[in-house]
Residue, then its C-alpha position, 0 to 999 in steps of 0.5 A: m464394576n467396582y461400586y462405592i455407595g456413599p452416605r451422602p451426595a457429592f458435588p462437582f469439583r468445579i464448585l470449589l473454584k467458583g467465587k461468590e454468587d448471589r443468585e438463589n433458587i426459589v424453593f421453600p423456605f427460601d421463597q419466604k420473607k423471614y429465613y436466616y442461614f446458620f452453620s448448622a441446624r442446632y444454631a438455627l434452633a438456638a436463635g429460634i429459641e431466643a426469638l420466641g422469647l423463651a426464658n430461664n426455667d421455661t419448659v419445652l416438650l421434645p420427642a423422646y426419640n431424638c438425635w441429641t443435638e436438638i436438646d443441647p440448645f435448650l440446655h445451653l439457654k437454660i430451658r427445661p426439656v420434658f420428653y413425650r413418647i414417640k411410637k415404634d412407627l415414628d409417630v407422635d403419641l398425641d395422648d402422651l404429649i397432651r398429658k405432658i402439657s403443664s403451666n410451665v410449658k411454653a412450646v412444643l417441638i415436633t420432628h418430621f422424622l426422615g422427611f415423613p410428616q407428623p400429624v402437624d394440623q392436630i398438634k398445631r391445634i393443640c398448641k393454639e388451644r393452649n397458647l403454646f409455640l410450635i417449633e417444627d424440626c425439619a432437619h430431615a424434611f427439606l423439600s417434604a410436603r403434606d397435603g400440598n403444604f411444605l413441612g415447616s410452614h405450620g409452626d411459629i418457627a421451623i429449622f432445616s438442615l441443608l446438610k442432610t439432603l444437599s451436598v453442602p459442607n455447612g448450612g442450617v436455616l431458621l424460618i420464622n412464620n409467626k409475624s409477631i416474632e422479630y429476629k435481627p441476624n448477626s451472622r458472619k462467614p464460617s471458617r474457610f478451612a472448616t468449609y473446604f475440609y468438609a467439602a473435600e470429605l464429601l468429594r472423597h466419599g462420593t458414590r461411584g460405579d456408574k461411570h466410565f472406569l477411567i473417569e472415575s479413576g481420575q476422580r478418585i485420584l483428584y479427590g483423594g489428593a485434595y482430601l489428603s492435602f486438607s488432612l495434612a493441613k488439619y494435623f498442622l492446624a491441630g498442633v497450632r491450636k494446641l500450642i498457640d491458638h487454643d480457641g481456634l475454630y478452623l477444625v469444627r464440623p457441622d455434623s459434630y454433636l458438640f454445641i459451641e457457643n462461638l459458632r452461634n453467629w456463623g452463617i453459611s459459606d459461599v461454597s454452600k450457596n454456590i452448590m445450592n445455586g446449581q441444584d435442581f430441587e425438583e429432580i432431587k426430590i424425584i430421584r429420592r422418591r424413585n429410589f425409596e420406592y425401588l427399595l420399598n417394592y423389593f423389601l415388601k416382597n422380601e421381608r427383612g426386619t420391620l419396615p416403619f413405612k410401607s408406603l411413600p405418601e405424596g409430597v414426602c422427600p425421604l432422607f433414606f430407606p429405614i429398616i428396623v432390625e431385630s437387635s442392636v448387635i444385628r444392626e452393628n454387624l450389618y453396618k460393619v459388613l456392608k461398610s466392608r463391601e463399600v455400602i455406607t449405611h446409617p445406624w441412626w441416632n445410636r447416641f443416648h443423651p443423658a438428659v433423657p430418662w430413657d427408662e420411661f421411653p422403651d419405644a425410643v430405645y427400641l428405635k435407637e438400637r435397631l433402626l438402620g438407614l440405606p442410602i437413596h440420595q440423588d447420586i444413586t442409580f438403580e444399578h447402585l441400588d441393585y448392588v445395595k440389595k445384593e450386599f444387604e441380602k448376603a449380610y442379613e443372611a449371615t446375621q441369621a446363621 
């Protein structure tokens, strides 16, 4: 059987043909009063920064191990970032965080990496004692909980990236938990072309290999044709933008590293809402946990690299299965070889933002260069994972030769 293990879940093609639906599944944070949709999480964060009332030259503490995209909203709004240490096991170094608190610090941002919780109760207590705002970055942690409480329910504000967990072409969320914080939304619909192009890309790169050959062949033709059509239109629009409409935003991507001012008021598309309405969130969490534990059991018996998580705590909805390999060269080789074998992995956060003094954070550099994620999303079955294990084993052995 021909397998293709995509990096993200796909969605039923018929969703693209539906009109607007107003029904929403009730799951955290959508069961709360003050949540707001954005095009992606970075713009939700920018709105949250303004809602907190942070001013020019205020300081915010951020984790040294970071994506890049969570830094730019602060820089854009002239907020000064100061970075604290993240250990090799992806936990916050609480001693370093406390050392970095000064009179200019107004807020602390914590990231629940890969859906696993930080010691949020301790950090919340630190913030409360020092009269600091707590920002929970739950971009990886949609559906994750700790001790029965959803991640994102502890901070003054929290942000979520629906793109990371769900098969949606756009969608970030700002949640405001602090009752004294006011926010007036002023959102508008995102570009339809940007929405449908990214949706076609999701379909084209969907996971295959567990259905009847004729069904999957038909899907490949249909999805490939849709993607080709949008790609041709994209080149046409790129020419229009270059020659006529220099400020056109129809080619933007929600997963871009750029922070674009004109996207700050973009909300979520009707396509994304329709896809969300068709999701069984509990099943998504069950499948992701099942797949994580399947790989965990294998890699605990067949040690390859270093496992930052050797157990799966109750309540966690994992983003992917992480392995820390011996070097950046090995990670890059693994990524390329596995991609050639139709297994798309995640060489996680391999970009270094110039605002971070990387020499001061060797553990963050270590993670940036070595952490590789294997897909475990809700489209993946045990048969897919057996293929992933087999191909990873061959690729890993080749790097050791």
